[in-house]
FIKOLZA-1660 file (N, C-alpha, C; in steps of 0.1 Angstrom, whole numbers, plus 5000, padded with zeros to 4 digits):
% residues 262
   i   px   py   pz ch aa at
   1 5038 4844 5174  A  X  N
   1 5045 4848 5162  A  X CA
   1 5054 4836 5157  A  X  C
   2 5053 4833 5144  A  X  N
   2 5060 4822 5139  A  X CA
   2 5075 4825 5137  A  X  C
   3 5082 4814 5135  A  X  N
   3 5097 4816 5133  A  X CA
   3 5100 4821 5119  A  X  C
   4 5108 4831 5118  A  X  N
   4 5111 4837 5106  A  X CA
   4 5125 4832 5101  A  X  C
   5 5124 4824 5090  A  X  N
   5 5137 4819 5084  A  X CA
   5 5139 4825 5071  A  X  C
   6 5140 4817 5060  A  X  N
   6 5143 4823 5047  A  X CA
   6 5130 4827 5040  A  X  C
   7 5129 4840 5036  A  X  N
   7 5117 4844 5029  A  X CA
   7 5115 4837 5016  A  X  C
   8 5102 4836 5012  A  X  N
   8 5099 4830 4999  A  X CA
   8 5090 4839 4991  A  X  C
   9 5092 4841 4978  A  X  N
   9 5084 4850 4970  A  X CA
   9 5079 4842 4957  A  X  C
  10 5067 4845 4953  A  X  N
  10 5062 4840 4941  A  X CA
  10 5058 4852 4932  A  X  C
  11 5065 4855 4921  A  X  N
  11 5063 4866 4913  A  X CA
  11 5058 4862 4899  A  X  C
  12 5047 4868 4895  A  X  N
  12 5042 4865 4882  A  X CA
  12 5041 4878 4874  A  X  C
  13 5046 4878 4862  A  X  N
  13 5045 4890 4853  A  X CA
  13 5039 4886 4839  A  X  C
  14 5028 4891 4836  A  X  N
  14 5022 4888 4823  A  X CA
  14 5019 4873 4822  A  X  C
  15 5016 4866 4833  A  X  N
  15 5014 4852 4833  A  X CA
  15 5026 4843 4833  A  X  C
  16 5038 4850 4833  A  X  N
  16 5051 4843 4833  A  X CA
  16 5056 4842 4848  A  X  C
  17 5059 4830 4853  A  X  N
  17 5063 4828 4866  A  X CA
  17 5078 4831 4867  A  X  C
  18 5082 4842 4874  A  X  N
  18 5096 4845 4876  A  X CA
  18 5103 4835 4886  A  X  C
  19 5114 4830 4881  A  X  N
  19 5121 4820 4890  A  X CA
  19 5131 4826 4899  A  X  C
  20 5137 4837 4895  A  X  N
  20 5148 4843 4903  A  X CA
  20 5146 4858 4903  A  X  C
  21 5151 4864 4914  A  X  N
  21 5151 4879 4914  A  X CA
  21 5164 4883 4922  A  X  C
  22 5170 4894 4918  A  X  N
  22 5182 4899 4925  A  X CA
  22 5178 4909 4936  A  X  C
  23 5167 4917 4933  A  X  N
  23 5163 4927 4943  A  X CA
  23 5148 4930 4941  A  X  C
  24 5142 4932 4952  A  X  N
  24 5127 4935 4952  A  X CA
  24 5124 4945 4963  A  X  C
  25 5117 4956 4958  A  X  N
  25 5114 4967 4967  A  X CA
  25 5099 4970 4965  A  X  C
  26 5092 4971 4976  A  X  N
  26 5077 4974 4976  A  X CA
  26 5075 4985 4986  A  X  C
  27 5068 4995 4982  A  X  N
  27 5064 5006 4992  A  X CA
  27 5050 5009 4991  A  X  C
  28 5043 5011 5003  A  X  N
  28 5029 5015 5004  A  X CA
  28 5028 5024 5016  A  X  C
  29 5019 5035 5014  A  X  N
  29 5018 5044 5025  A  X CA
  29 5005 5052 5024  A  X  C
  30 5001 5057 5036  A  X  N
  30 4988 5064 5037  A  X CA
  30 4989 5077 5029  A  X  C
  31 5000 5084 5028  A  X  N
  31 5001 5097 5021  A  X CA
  31 5001 5096 5006  A  X  C
  32 5003 5084 5000  A  X  N
  32 5003 5082 4986  A  X CA
  32 4994 5070 4983  A  X  C
  33 4983 5072 4976  A  X  N
  33 4974 5061 4974  A  X CA
  33 4979 5051 4964  A  X  C
  34 4990 5053 4957  A  X  N
  34 4995 5044 4947  A  X CA
  34 5006 5036 4953  A  X  C
  35 5005 5023 4954  A  X  N
  35 5016 5014 4958  A  X CA
  35 5025 5012 4947  A  X  C
  36 5038 5010 4950  A  X  N
  36 5049 5008 4940  A  X CA
  36 5057 4996 4943  A  X  C
  37 5062 4990 4932  A  X  N
  37 5072 4979 4933  A  X CA
  37 5083 4981 4923  A  X  C
  38 5095 4977 4927  A  X  N
  38 5106 4977 4918  A  X CA
  38 5113 4964 4919  A  X  C
  39 5115 4957 4907  A  X  N
  39 5121 4944 4907  A  X CA
  39 5134 4945 4898  A  X  C
  40 5145 4939 4903  A  X  N
  40 5157 4937 4895  A  X CA
  40 5158 4922 4892  A  X  C
  41 5157 4918 4880  A  X  N
  41 5157 4903 4876  A  X CA
  41 5168 4900 4867  A  X  C
  42 5174 4888 4869  A  X  N
  42 5184 4883 4859  A  X CA
  42 5177 4881 4846  A  X  C
  43 5183 4886 4835  A  X  N
  43 5177 4885 4822  A  X CA
  43 5176 4871 4817  A  X  C
  44 5185 4863 4821  A  X  N
  44 5185 4849 4816  A  X CA
  44 5173 4841 4821  A  X  C
  45 5166 4836 4812  A  X  N
  45 5154 4828 4815  A  X CA
  45 5141 4836 4815  A  X  C
  46 5141 4849 4813  A  X  N
  46 5129 4857 4813  A  X CA
  46 5123 4857 4799  A  X  C
  47 5110 4858 4799  A  X  N
  47 5102 4858 4786  A  X CA
  47 5100 4873 4782  A  X  C
  48 5107 4877 4772  A  X  N
  48 5105 4891 4767  A  X CA
  48 5091 4895 4763  A  X  C
  49 5084 4885 4758  A  X  N
  49 5070 4887 4754  A  X CA
  49 5061 4890 4766  A  X  C
  50 5064 4885 4778  A  X  N
  50 5056 4886 4790  A  X CA
  50 5060 4899 4798  A  X  C
  51 5073 4902 4799  A  X  N
  51 5078 4913 4807  A  X CA
  51 5078 4925 4799  A  X  C
  52 5066 4932 4798  A  X  N
  52 5064 4944 4790  A  X CA
  52 5056 4953 4797  A  X  C
  53 5055 4966 4792  A  X  N
  53 5046 4976 4798  A  X CA
  53 5032 4971 4798  A  X  C
  54 5025 4974 4809  A  X  N
  54 5011 4971 4811  A  X CA
  54 5008 4956 4814  A  X  C
  55 5019 4948 4815  A  X  N
  55 5017 4934 4819  A  X CA
  55 5013 4933 4834  A  X  C
  56 5003 4924 4837  A  X  N
  56 4999 4922 4851  A  X CA
  56 5010 4917 4859  A  X  C
  57 5011 4922 4872  A  X  N
  57 5021 4918 4881  A  X CA
  57 5015 4914 4894  A  X  C
  58 5018 4902 4899  A  X  N
  58 5014 4897 4912  A  X CA
  58 5026 4893 4920  A  X  C
  59 5027 4898 4932  A  X  N
  59 5038 4894 4941  A  X CA
  59 5032 4888 4954  A  X  C
  60 5035 4876 4956  A  X  N
  60 5031 4869 4969  A  X CA
  60 5044 4867 4977  A  X  C
  61 5044 4869 4990  A  X  N
  61 5056 4867 4997  A  X CA
  61 5053 4862 5011  A  X  C
  62 5062 4855 5017  A  X  N
  62 5060 4849 5030  A  X CA
  62 5072 4841 5034  A  X  C
  63 5070 4830 5041  A  X  N
  63 5080 4821 5046  A  X CA
  63 5076 4807 5043  A  X  C
  64 5085 4799 5039  A  X  N
  64 5082 4785 5035  A  X CA
  64 5075 4778 5047  A  X  C
  65 5065 4770 5043  A  X  N
  65 5057 4763 5053  A  X CA
  65 5049 4771 5062  A  X  C
  66 5049 4785 5060  A  X  N
  66 5042 4794 5069  A  X CA
  66 5031 4801 5061  A  X  C
  67 5031 4801 5048  A  X  N
  67 5021 4807 5040  A  X CA
  67 5026 4819 5033  A  X  C
  68 5018 4824 5023  A  X  N
  68 5021 4835 5015  A  X CA
  68 5010 4846 5016  A  X  C
  69 5014 4858 5015  A  X  N
  69 5005 4869 5015  A  X CA
  69 5006 4877 5002  A  X  C
  70 4995 4882 4997  A  X  N
  70 4995 4891 4985  A  X CA
  70 5001 4905 4990  A  X  C
  71 5013 4908 4985  A  X  N
  71 5019 4920 4989  A  X CA
  71 5018 4931 4979  A  X  C
  72 5016 4927 4966  A  X  N
  72 5015 4936 4955  A  X CA
  72 5007 4930 4944  A  X  C
  73 4998 4938 4938  A  X  N
  73 4991 4934 4926  A  X CA
  73 4989 4947 4918  A  X  C
  74 4994 4947 4905  A  X  N
  74 4994 4959 4897  A  X CA
  74 4998 4956 4883  A  X  C
  75 5005 4966 4877  A  X  N
  75 5009 4965 4863  A  X CA
  75 5023 4971 4861  A  X  C
  76 5030 4966 4851  A  X  N
  76 5043 4972 4847  A  X CA
  76 5041 4985 4841  A  X  C
  77 5049 4995 4846  A  X  N
  77 5048 5009 4840  A  X CA
  77 5061 5012 4833  A  X  C
  78 5071 5005 4835  A  X  N
  78 5084 5007 4828  A  X CA
  78 5093 4995 4830  A  X  C
  79 5101 4992 4819  A  X  N
  79 5110 4981 4820  A  X CA
  79 5122 4984 4812  A  X  C
  80 5134 4981 4818  A  X  N
  80 5147 4984 4811  A  X CA
  80 5154 4971 4810  A  X  C
  81 5157 4966 4798  A  X  N
  81 5164 4953 4796  A  X CA
  81 5179 4956 4795  A  X  C
  82 5186 4948 4802  A  X  N
  82 5201 4947 4801  A  X CA
  82 5205 4934 4807  A  X  C
  83 5217 4933 4812  A  X  N
  83 5221 4920 4819  A  X CA
  83 5212 4917 4831  A  X  C
  84 5208 4928 4837  A  X  N
  84 5198 4928 4848  A  X CA
  84 5186 4936 4843  A  X  C
  85 5174 4930 4844  A  X  N
  85 5162 4937 4839  A  X CA
  85 5155 4944 4851  A  X  C
  86 5153 4957 4850  A  X  N
  86 5147 4965 4860  A  X CA
  86 5132 4967 4856  A  X  C
  87 5123 4963 4865  A  X  N
  87 5109 4964 4862  A  X CA
  87 5102 4973 4873  A  X  C
  88 5096 4984 4868  A  X  N
  88 5089 4993 4877  A  X CA
  88 5074 4991 4876  A  X  C
  89 5067 4990 4887  A  X  N
  89 5053 4986 4887  A  X CA
  89 5045 4996 4896  A  X  C
  90 5032 4998 4893  A  X  N
  90 5023 5005 4902  A  X CA
  90 5010 4997 4903  A  X  C
  91 5003 4999 4914  A  X  N
  91 4991 4991 4917  A  X CA
  91 4979 4996 4909  A  X  C
  92 4968 4990 4912  A  X  N
  92 4956 4993 4904  A  X CA
  92 4952 5007 4904  A  X  C
  93 4955 5014 4915  A  X  N
  93 4951 5028 4916  A  X CA
  93 4957 5036 4904  A  X  C
  94 4969 5033 4900  A  X  N
  94 4975 5040 4888  A  X CA
  94 4966 5038 4876  A  X  C
  95 4961 5026 4873  A  X  N
  95 4953 5024 4861  A  X CA
  95 4939 5031 4863  A  X  C
  96 4934 5031 4875  A  X  N
  96 4921 5038 4877  A  X CA
  96 4921 5053 4875  A  X  C
  97 4933 5059 4877  A  X  N
  97 4934 5073 4875  A  X CA
  97 4936 5078 4861  A  X  C
  98 4936 5068 4851  A  X  N
  98 4937 5072 4837  A  X CA
  98 4925 5079 4832  A  X  C
  99 4913 5075 4837  A  X  N
  99 4901 5082 4833  A  X CA
  99 4899 5095 4839  A  X  C
 100 4896 5105 4831  A  X  N
 100 4893 5119 4837  A  X CA
 100 4878 5122 4837  A  X  C
 101 4874 5129 4847  A  X  N
 101 4860 5131 4849  A  X CA
 101 4856 5146 4848  A  X  C
 102 4846 5149 4840  A  X  N
 102 4840 5162 4839  A  X CA
 102 4825 5161 4841  A  X  C
 103 4820 5167 4852  A  X  N
 103 4806 5166 4855  A  X CA
 103 4802 5176 4866  A  X  C
 104 4790 5181 4865  A  X  N
 104 4785 5190 4875  A  X CA
 104 4775 5182 4884  A  X  C
 105 4776 5183 4897  A  X  N
 105 4767 5176 4906  A  X CA
 105 4758 5187 4913  A  X  C
 106 4745 5184 4915  A  X  N
 106 4736 5193 4922  A  X CA
 106 4731 5186 4934  A  X  C
 107 4731 5193 4946  A  X  N
 107 4726 5187 4958  A  X CA
 107 4732 5173 4960  A  X  C
 108 4745 5172 4961  A  X  N
 108 4752 5160 4962  A  X CA
 108 4759 5158 4975  A  X  C
 109 4762 5145 4978  A  X  N
 109 4771 5142 4989  A  X CA
 109 4784 5137 4984  A  X  C
 110 4794 5137 4993  A  X  N
 110 4808 5132 4988  A  X CA
 110 4807 5118 4984  A  X  C
 111 4799 5109 4990  A  X  N
 111 4799 5095 4986  A  X CA
 111 4793 5094 4972  A  X  C
 112 4783 5102 4968  A  X  N
 112 4778 5101 4955  A  X CA
 112 4788 5105 4944  A  X  C
 113 4797 5115 4947  A  X  N
 113 4807 5119 4938  A  X CA
 113 4817 5108 4936  A  X  C
 114 4822 5103 4947  A  X  N
 114 4832 5092 4947  A  X CA
 114 4827 5080 4940  A  X  C
 115 4815 5076 4943  A  X  N
 115 4809 5064 4937  A  X CA
 115 4808 5066 4922  A  X  C
 116 4804 5078 4917  A  X  N
 116 4803 5081 4903  A  X CA
 116 4817 5079 4896  A  X  C
 117 4827 5085 4902  A  X  N
 117 4841 5084 4896  A  X CA
 117 4846 5069 4896  A  X  C
 118 4843 5062 4906  A  X  N
 118 4847 5048 4906  A  X CA
 118 4839 5040 4895  A  X  C
 119 4826 5043 4894  A  X  N
 119 4819 5036 4883  A  X CA
 119 4824 5039 4869  A  X  C
 120 4828 5052 4867  A  X  N
 120 4833 5056 4855  A  X CA
 120 4847 5050 4852  A  X  C
 121 4855 5048 4863  A  X  N
 121 4868 5042 4861  A  X CA
 121 4868 5027 4860  A  X  C
 122 4856 5021 4862  A  X  N
 122 4855 5006 4860  A  X CA
 122 4858 4999 4873  A  X  C
 123 4858 5005 4884  A  X  N
 123 4861 4998 4897  A  X CA
 123 4849 4990 4901  A  X  C
 124 4851 4977 4903  A  X  N
 124 4840 4967 4906  A  X CA
 124 4838 4966 4921  A  X  C
 125 4849 4966 4929  A  X  N
 125 4847 4964 4943  A  X CA
 125 4851 4977 4951  A  X  C
 126 4843 4981 4960  A  X  N
 126 4845 4993 4967  A  X CA
 126 4839 4993 4981  A  X  C
 127 4846 4999 4990  A  X  N
 127 4841 5001 5004  A  X CA
 127 4842 5016 5007  A  X  C
 128 4830 5022 5007  A  X  N
 128 4829 5037 5009  A  X CA
 128 4822 5039 5023  A  X  C
 129 4826 5050 5029  A  X  N
 129 4820 5053 5042  A  X CA
 129 4806 5056 5041  A  X  C
 130 4798 5051 5051  A  X  N
 130 4784 5054 5051  A  X CA
 130 4780 5066 5061  A  X  C
 131 4791 5072 5066  A  X  N
 131 4788 5083 5075  A  X CA
 131 4781 5095 5068  A  X  C
 132 4771 5101 5075  A  X  N
 132 4763 5111 5069  A  X CA
 132 4771 5124 5068  A  X  C
 133 4771 5130 5056  A  X  N
 133 4777 5143 5053  A  X CA
 133 4767 5152 5047  A  X  C
 134 4769 5165 5049  A  X  N
 134 4760 5175 5044  A  X CA
 134 4761 5175 5028  A  X  C
 135 4750 5179 5022  A  X  N
 135 4750 5180 5007  A  X CA
 135 4755 5194 5003  A  X  C
 136 4761 5194 4992  A  X  N
 136 4765 5207 4986  A  X CA
 136 4756 5210 4974  A  X  C
 137 4751 5222 4973  A  X  N
 137 4742 5225 4963  A  X CA
 137 4748 5224 4949  A  X  C
 138 4761 5226 4948  A  X  N
 138 4768 5226 4935  A  X CA
 138 4782 5221 4936  A  X  C
 139 4786 5211 4929  A  X  N
 139 4800 5206 4929  A  X CA
 139 4804 5202 4915  A  X  C
 140 4816 5206 4911  A  X  N
 140 4820 5204 4897  A  X CA
 140 4833 5197 4896  A  X  C
 141 4834 5187 4888  A  X  N
 141 4847 5181 4884  A  X CA
 141 4851 5186 4870  A  X  C
 142 4863 5191 4868  A  X  N
 142 4867 5196 4856  A  X CA
 142 4880 5189 4851  A  X  C
 143 4878 5177 4847  A  X  N
 143 4889 5169 4841  A  X CA
 143 4898 5162 4851  A  X  C
 144 4894 5161 4863  A  X  N
 144 4902 5154 4873  A  X CA
 144 4902 5139 4871  A  X  C
 145 4913 5133 4874  A  X  N
 145 4913 5118 4874  A  X CA
 145 4908 5113 4888  A  X  C
 146 4907 5100 4890  A  X  N
 146 4902 5095 4903  A  X CA
 146 4909 5100 4915  A  X  C
 147 4922 5099 4915  A  X  N
 147 4929 5104 4927  A  X CA
 147 4927 5119 4929  A  X  C
 148 4927 5127 4919  A  X  N
 148 4925 5141 4920  A  X CA
 148 4911 5144 4925  A  X  C
 149 4901 5137 4919  A  X  N
 149 4887 5139 4923  A  X CA
 149 4884 5136 4937  A  X  C
 150 4889 5124 4942  A  X  N
 150 4887 5121 4956  A  X CA
 150 4894 5130 4965  A  X  C
 151 4906 5134 4962  A  X  N
 151 4913 5144 4970  A  X CA
 151 4906 5157 4970  A  X  C
 152 4900 5162 4959  A  X  N
 152 4892 5174 4959  A  X CA
 152 4879 5172 4968  A  X  C
 153 4873 5161 4967  A  X  N
 153 4861 5158 4976  A  X CA
 153 4865 5160 4990  A  X  C
 154 4876 5154 4994  A  X  N
 154 4881 5154 5008  A  X CA
 154 4883 5169 5012  A  X  C
 155 4890 5177 5004  A  X  N
 155 4892 5191 5007  A  X CA
 155 4879 5199 5008  A  X  C
 156 4871 5197 4998  A  X  N
 156 4858 5204 4998  A  X CA
 156 4849 5202 5010  A  X  C
 157 4848 5190 5014  A  X  N
 157 4840 5186 5026  A  X CA
 157 4847 5186 5039  A  X  C
 158 4860 5189 5038  A  X  N
 158 4868 5190 5051  A  X CA
 158 4870 5176 5057  A  X  C
 159 4872 5166 5049  A  X  N
 159 4873 5152 5054  A  X CA
 159 4888 5148 5055  A  X  C
 160 4892 5144 5066  A  X  N
 160 4906 5139 5068  A  X CA
 160 4906 5124 5066  A  X  C
 161 4902 5120 5054  A  X  N
 161 4900 5106 5050  A  X CA
 161 4911 5101 5041  A  X  C
 162 4915 5089 5041  A  X  N
 162 4924 5083 5031  A  X CA
 162 4917 5073 5022  A  X  C
 163 4924 5070 5011  A  X  N
 163 4918 5061 5002  A  X CA
 163 4930 5053 4996  A  X  C
 164 4927 5040 4993  A  X  N
 164 4938 5031 4987  A  X CA
 164 4931 5019 4981  A  X  C
 165 4939 5011 4974  A  X  N
 165 4934 4999 4968  A  X CA
 165 4940 4987 4975  A  X  C
 166 4931 4978 4979  A  X  N
 166 4936 4965 4985  A  X CA
 166 4942 4957 4974  A  X  C
 167 4951 4948 4978  A  X  N
 167 4956 4938 4967  A  X CA
 167 4945 4930 4961  A  X  C
 168 4933 4929 4968  A  X  N
 168 4922 4921 4962  A  X CA
 168 4915 4929 4951  A  X  C
 169 4918 4942 4950  A  X  N
 169 4912 4950 4940  A  X CA
 169 4901 4959 4945  A  X  C
 170 4898 4959 4958  A  X  N
 170 4888 4967 4965  A  X CA
 170 4893 4981 4967  A  X  C
 171 4885 4991 4963  A  X  N
 171 4888 5005 4966  A  X CA
 171 4883 5009 4980  A  X  C
 172 4891 5015 4989  A  X  N
 172 4886 5018 5002  A  X CA
 172 4887 5033 5004  A  X  C
 173 4877 5039 5010  A  X  N
 173 4877 5054 5012  A  X CA
 173 4868 5056 5025  A  X  C
 174 4874 5063 5034  A  X  N
 174 4866 5067 5046  A  X CA
 174 4875 5070 5058  A  X  C
 175 4869 5072 5070  A  X  N
 175 4877 5075 5082  A  X CA
 175 4885 5063 5086  A  X  C
 176 4897 5065 5091  A  X  N
 176 4906 5054 5095  A  X CA
 176 4899 5045 5105  A  X  C
 177 4891 5050 5114  A  X  N
 177 4885 5042 5124  A  X CA
 177 4874 5032 5118  A  X  C
 178 4870 5035 5106  A  X  N
 178 4860 5026 5099  A  X CA
 178 4867 5015 5091  A  X  C
 179 4880 5016 5089  A  X  N
 179 4886 5007 5080  A  X CA
 179 4888 4993 5086  A  X  C
 180 4889 4983 5078  A  X  N
 180 4892 4969 5083  A  X CA
 180 4906 4969 5089  A  X  C
 181 4915 4977 5084  A  X  N
 181 4928 4976 5090  A  X CA
 181 4929 4981 5104  A  X  C
 182 4920 4991 5107  A  X  N
 182 4919 4995 5121  A  X CA
 182 4912 4985 5130  A  X  C
 183 4901 4979 5124  A  X  N
 183 4893 4969 5131  A  X CA
 183 4901 4956 5135  A  X  C
 184 4912 4954 5127  A  X  N
 184 4920 4942 5130  A  X CA
 184 4927 4943 5144  A  X  C
 185 4928 4955 5149  A  X  N
 185 4935 4957 5161  A  X CA
 185 4950 4956 5160  A  X  C
 186 4957 4954 5171  A  X  N
 186 4971 4954 5170  A  X CA
 186 4976 4941 5163  A  X  C
 187 4983 4943 5152  A  X  N
 187 4987 4932 5144  A  X CA
 187 5001 4927 5147  A  X  C
 188 5010 4935 5153  A  X  N
 188 5024 4930 5155  A  X CA
 188 5029 4939 5167  A  X  C
 189 5038 4933 5174  A  X  N
 189 5045 4940 5185  A  X CA
 189 5060 4941 5182  A  X  C
 190 5064 4954 5181  A  X  N
 190 5078 4957 5178  A  X CA
 190 5086 4959 5191  A  X  C
 191 5096 4951 5193  A  X  N
 191 5103 4953 5206  A  X CA
 191 5118 4952 5203  A  X  C
 192 5125 4962 5209  A  X  N
 192 5140 4962 5207  A  X CA
 192 5146 4949 5213  A  X  C
 193 5155 4943 5206  A  X  N
 193 5161 4931 5211  A  X CA
 193 5154 4918 5207  A  X  C
 194 5142 4920 5202  A  X  N
 194 5134 4909 5198  A  X CA
 194 5132 4909 5183  A  X  C
 195 5125 4919 5177  A  X  N
 195 5123 4919 5163  A  X CA
 195 5126 4933 5157  A  X  C
 196 5132 4942 5165  A  X  N
 196 5135 4956 5160  A  X CA
 196 5150 4956 5158  A  X  C
 197 5154 4959 5146  A  X  N
 197 5169 4960 5143  A  X CA
 197 5174 4975 5145  A  X  C
 198 5165 4984 5141  A  X  N
 198 5169 4998 5143  A  X CA
 198 5156 5006 5147  A  X  C
 199 5157 5016 5155  A  X  N
 199 5146 5024 5160  A  X CA
 199 5150 5039 5161  A  X  C
 200 5143 5047 5154  A  X  N
 200 5146 5062 5154  A  X CA
 200 5134 5070 5156  A  X  C
 201 5131 5075 5168  A  X  N
 201 5119 5083 5170  A  X CA
 201 5122 5097 5165  A  X  C
 202 5112 5104 5160  A  X  N
 202 5113 5118 5156  A  X CA
 202 5112 5127 5168  A  X  C
 203 5115 5140 5166  A  X  N
 203 5114 5150 5176  A  X CA
 203 5100 5150 5182  A  X  C
 204 5099 5150 5195  A  X  N
 204 5086 5151 5202  A  X CA
 204 5080 5137 5204  A  X  C
 205 5087 5127 5198  A  X  N
 205 5082 5113 5200  A  X CA
 205 5068 5110 5195  A  X  C
 206 5063 5118 5186  A  X  N
 206 5050 5116 5180  A  X CA
 206 5051 5107 5168  A  X  C
 207 5063 5106 5162  A  X  N
 207 5065 5097 5150  A  X CA
 207 5078 5090 5152  A  X  C
 208 5080 5080 5143  A  X  N
 208 5093 5073 5144  A  X CA
 208 5094 5064 5132  A  X  C
 209 5106 5059 5130  A  X  N
 209 5109 5049 5120  A  X CA
 209 5117 5037 5126  A  X  C
 210 5113 5025 5122  A  X  N
 210 5120 5014 5127  A  X CA
 210 5122 5004 5116  A  X  C
 211 5133 4996 5117  A  X  N
 211 5136 4985 5108  A  X CA
 211 5134 4972 5115  A  X  C
 212 5128 4963 5108  A  X  N
 212 5125 4950 5114  A  X CA
 212 5127 4939 5104  A  X  C
 213 5125 4927 5108  A  X  N
 213 5125 4915 5099  A  X CA
 213 5114 4917 5089  A  X  C
 214 5114 4910 5078  A  X  N
 214 5104 4910 5068  A  X CA
 214 5091 4906 5073  A  X  C
 215 5081 4915 5072  A  X  N
 215 5067 4911 5076  A  X CA
 215 5058 4913 5065  A  X  C
 216 5056 4903 5057  A  X  N
 216 5048 4905 5044  A  X CA
 216 5033 4909 5046  A  X  C
 217 5028 4906 5058  A  X  N
 217 5014 4909 5061  A  X CA
 217 5012 4923 5066  A  X  C
 218 5023 4931 5068  A  X  N
 218 5021 4944 5074  A  X CA
 218 5018 4954 5063  A  X  C
 219 5007 4962 5066  A  X  N
 219 5003 4973 5057  A  X CA
 219 5001 4986 5064  A  X  C
 220 5001 4997 5056  A  X  N
 220 4999 5010 5062  A  X CA
 220 4984 5010 5068  A  X  C
 221 4982 5019 5078  A  X  N
 221 4970 5021 5085  A  X CA
 221 4966 5010 5095  A  X  C
 222 4975 5000 5096  A  X  N
 222 4973 4990 5107  A  X CA
 222 4978 4995 5120  A  X  C
 223 4973 4989 5131  A  X  N
 223 4978 4992 5144  A  X CA
 223 4989 4983 5148  A  X  C
 224 4999 4988 5155  A  X  N
 224 5010 4980 5160  A  X CA
 224 5014 4986 5174  A  X  C
 225 5023 4978 5181  A  X  N
 225 5028 4983 5194  A  X CA
 225 5043 4984 5193  A  X  C
 226 5048 4995 5198  A  X  N
 226 5063 4997 5198  A  X CA
 226 5067 4997 5213  A  X  C
 227 5077 4988 5216  A  X  N
 227 5081 4987 5230  A  X CA
 227 5096 4990 5230  A  X  C
 228 5100 5000 5238  A  X  N
 228 5115 5003 5239  A  X CA
 228 5117 5010 5252  A  X  C
 229 5124 5004 5261  A  X  N
 229 5127 5010 5274  A  X CA
 229 5138 5021 5273  A  X  C
 230 5146 5021 5263  A  X  N
 230 5157 5031 5262  A  X CA
 230 5152 5045 5259  A  X  C
 231 5141 5046 5250  A  X  N
 231 5136 5059 5247  A  X CA
 231 5125 5063 5256  A  X  C
 232 5115 5054 5259  A  X  N
 232 5103 5058 5265  A  X CA
 232 5102 5052 5279  A  X  C
 233 5106 5040 5281  A  X  N
 233 5103 5033 5293  A  X CA
 233 5089 5028 5294  A  X  C
 234 5083 5027 5283  A  X  N
 234 5069 5022 5282  A  X CA
 234 5066 5017 5267  A  X  C
 235 5055 5011 5266  A  X  N
 235 5051 5007 5252  A  X CA
 235 5041 5017 5247  A  X  C
 236 5040 5018 5233  A  X  N
 236 5031 5027 5227  A  X CA
 236 5023 5020 5216  A  X  C
 237 5010 5023 5215  A  X  N
 237 5002 5019 5204  A  X CA
 237 5004 5029 5193  A  X  C
 238 5007 5024 5181  A  X  N
 238 5010 5033 5170  A  X CA
 238 5002 5029 5157  A  X  C
 239 5002 5038 5148  A  X  N
 239 4995 5036 5135  A  X CA
 239 5007 5035 5124  A  X  C
 240 5006 5025 5116  A  X  N
 240 5016 5024 5106  A  X CA
 240 5013 5033 5094  A  X  C
 241 5022 5042 5091  A  X  N
 241 5020 5052 5081  A  X CA
 241 5026 5048 5067  A  X  C
 242 5037 5041 5067  A  X  N
 242 5044 5038 5055  A  X CA
 242 5052 5025 5057  A  X  C
 243 5051 5016 5047  A  X  N
 243 5058 5003 5048  A  X CA
 243 5067 5002 5036  A  X  C
 244 5080 4998 5038  A  X  N
 244 5089 4996 5027  A  X CA
 244 5095 4982 5029  A  X  C
 245 5092 4973 5020  A  X  N
 245 5098 4960 5020  A  X CA
 245 5110 4959 5011  A  X  C
 246 5121 4953 5015  A  X  N
 246 5132 4951 5007  A  X CA
 246 5138 4937 5008  A  X  C
 247 5138 4930 4997  A  X  N
 247 5143 4916 4997  A  X CA
 247 5154 4915 4987  A  X  C
 248 5166 4909 4991  A  X  N
 248 5177 4907 4983  A  X CA
 248 5187 4898 4989  A  X  C
 249 5193 4889 4981  A  X  N
 249 5203 4880 4986  A  X CA
 249 5199 4871 4998  A  X  C
 250 5186 4866 4997  A  X  N
 250 5181 4858 5007  A  X CA
 250 5179 4865 5021  A  X  C
 251 5180 4878 5020  A  X  N
 251 5178 4886 5032  A  X CA
 251 5166 4895 5029  A  X  C
 252 5158 4898 5040  A  X  N
 252 5146 4906 5038  A  X CA
 252 5144 4915 5050  A  X  C
 253 5140 4927 5048  A  X  N
 253 5138 4936 5059  A  X CA
 253 5125 4944 5055  A  X  C
 254 5119 4949 5066  A  X  N
 254 5108 4958 5065  A  X CA
 254 5110 4971 5073  A  X  C
 255 5109 4982 5066  A  X  N
 255 5111 4995 5073  A  X CA
 255 5097 5001 5075  A  X  C
 256 5094 5006 5087  A  X  N
 256 5081 5011 5091  A  X CA
 256 5082 5025 5096  A  X  C
 257 5074 5034 5090  A  X  N
 257 5072 5047 5095  A  X CA
 257 5059 5048 5103  A  X  C
 258 5059 5053 5115  A  X  N
 258 5047 5052 5123  A  X CA
 258 5044 5065 5131  A  X  C
 259 5032 5067 5135  A  X  N
 259 5028 5078 5144  A  X CA
 259 5021 5072 5156  A  X  C
 260 5021 5079 5167  A  X  N
 260 5013 5075 5179  A  X CA
 260 4998 5074 5175  A  X  C
 261 4992 5063 5179  A  X  N
 261 4978 5062 5175  A  X CA
 261 4969 5071 5184  A  X  C
 262 4974 5075 5195  A  X  N
 262 4966 5084 5204  A  X CA
 262 4966 5098 5199  A  X  C
% end
């Protein structure tokens, strides 16, 4: 693990490179397929023509001389100008769900339905599960958007699958064990007294929340290890359920919600 000093961000809005920010929050989670970002920026020096609704937003973050990671790619959904400009953003999934789908499918598989919706929404990159599922004689979409359609497919076929958009623009749908994030294996070790600032396990010790130093490469659905002798007296392999990054005043923290991987 490299040494964590002062975090560094590169923020671009509508092709305009933001030089300063007062506050930055990014949240991504398995339960909500749409990632969100909130930026508070000093108004001085901003280009009003660039910082507008639907402007493309790219946020790269990391540590100087250690590299940058894509932590958010999306669009501006709302902006409020004052002495401090507040910019609300959502990732590509929000744009993909603008298209609504009405179609009847005969003798179809869940993959065929999802692929059709992605094609209609203009999604160019996708990773869909190849697992064999039974065909349904009749399946109908009645004006659902992409998120609603994939959720309906999951319920109809009884699939406990998640879907999300990678910062690269790839749509991912399938069992957790088939995802690249699972295949990466354990990406970080959280240990009290080392990189854990706060640790709160839930009742039954099946879930918990911890606060750590800013980890720009951490994403939901990844595997991690939590080590704490005070609560368990052992270490646990966990799945990251939700990640909240908060950067302000040259300080940065990451809050992680997790469940036991077993």
